[in-house]
C-alpha positions as CSV (number, residue, x, y, z in Angstrom):
1,X,-7.1,-22.6,19.0
2,X,-5.8,-22.2,15.6
3,X,-8.4,-19.2,15.0
4,X,-7.2,-17.4,17.8
5,X,-3.5,-17.9,16.6
6,X,-4.7,-17.1,13.2
7,X,-6.5,-13.5,14.5
8,X,-3.0,-12.9,16.6
9,X,-1.2,-13.5,13.4
10,X,-3.5,-11.1,11.5
11,X,-3.5,-8.6,14.2
12,X,0.1,-8.4,14.4
13,X,0.3,-7.8,10.1
14,X,-1.6,-5.5,10.7
15,X,-0.3,-3.4,12.8
16,X,3.1,-3.9,11.2
17,X,2.1,-3.1,7.9
18,X,-0.2,0.5,9.5
19,X,3.4,0.9,11.2
20,X,4.8,0.7,7.8
21,X,2.0,2.9,6.1
22,X,3.0,5.7,9.3
23,X,6.6,5.9,8.3
24,X,6.2,6.2,4.8
25,X,4.0,8.8,5.3
26,X,6.1,10.7,7.3
27,X,9.1,10.3,4.7
28,X,6.1,11.8,2.1
29,X,5.7,15.0,4.3
30,X,9.6,15.7,4.5
31,X,9.9,15.3,0.9
32,X,11.4,18.5,0.1
33,X,10.0,18.2,-3.9
34,X,6.5,17.8,-3.1
35,X,5.2,18.7,-6.2
36,X,2.2,16.5,-7.8
37,X,2.6,14.4,-10.4
38,X,-0.3,14.4,-13.6
39,X,-2.3,11.6,-14.1
40,X,-0.8,10.5,-17.5
41,X,-4.9,9.3,-18.6
42,X,-6.8,12.5,-17.3
43,X,-3.8,15.3,-16.5
44,X,-5.5,15.4,-12.8
45,X,-3.3,15.8,-10.0
46,X,-3.2,12.7,-8.1
47,X,-2.5,11.7,-4.9
48,X,0.2,9.8,-2.8
49,X,-0.9,6.8,-0.6
50,X,1.0,4.7,1.4
51,X,0.5,1.1,0.8
52,X,2.7,-2.0,2.7
53,X,5.0,0.8,3.6
54,X,5.5,2.2,0.1
55,X,4.1,5.5,-1.0
56,X,2.6,5.2,-4.8
57,X,0.1,7.7,-7.1
58,X,-3.5,7.4,-7.2
59,X,-5.6,9.3,-9.7
60,X,-8.7,10.0,-7.4
61,X,-10.5,10.5,-11.2
62,X,-10.3,7.3,-12.5
63,X,-8.7,5.2,-9.7
64,X,-5.4,4.3,-12.0
65,X,-2.6,3.6,-9.9
66,X,0.8,4.2,-10.6
67,X,4.2,2.9,-9.5
68,X,7.5,4.0,-9.7
69,X,10.6,2.2,-10.1
70,X,10.8,-0.5,-7.7
71,X,7.7,0.0,-6.0
72,X,5.7,-3.4,-7.6
73,X,8.9,-5.5,-5.9
74,X,8.9,-3.5,-2.4
75,X,4.9,-4.1,-2.3
76,X,5.7,-7.7,-3.3
77,X,8.1,-8.5,-0.8
78,X,6.1,-6.7,1.5
79,X,3.4,-8.9,1.2
80,X,4.9,-12.1,0.7
81,X,6.1,-12.2,4.1
82,X,2.3,-12.3,5.0
83,X,1.7,-15.3,3.0
84,X,-1.8,-15.9,2.3
85,X,-4.9,-13.9,4.4
86,X,-8.0,-16.0,4.9
87,X,-7.6,-17.7,1.4
88,X,-6.6,-14.7,-0.3
89,X,-3.3,-14.2,-2.3
90,X,-0.9,-11.9,-1.9
91,X,-2.2,-10.3,-5.2
92,X,-5.9,-10.1,-3.9
93,X,-4.6,-8.7,-0.6
94,X,-2.8,-5.9,-2.1
95,X,-6.1,-4.5,-4.2
96,X,-8.0,-5.0,-1.2
97,X,-5.8,-2.7,0.9
98,X,-5.6,-0.5,-2.2
99,X,-8.9,0.5,-2.3
100,X,-10.1,0.1,1.5
101,X,-10.9,3.8,2.6
């Protein structure tokens, strides 16, 4: 019985974050200043990705992740709402979701 509750909770959590990511991507599309940022390490253009409803900058060349002011706090708050997933901390879950393609 506990497994079915965990599965249901996990499915609802994944659905919530999928909806948050979709909303973040829509906000990203409507930004008027859609200029791409250059990676501070390799100077190549970075891509924007939605993670837990927060738009972050990722360098496809070296997998660097860059956060603007306040984005880490938003990610932490979103992740703490889900507590632990299969024995993982929110921090481990963050990186697992970040590099999921």
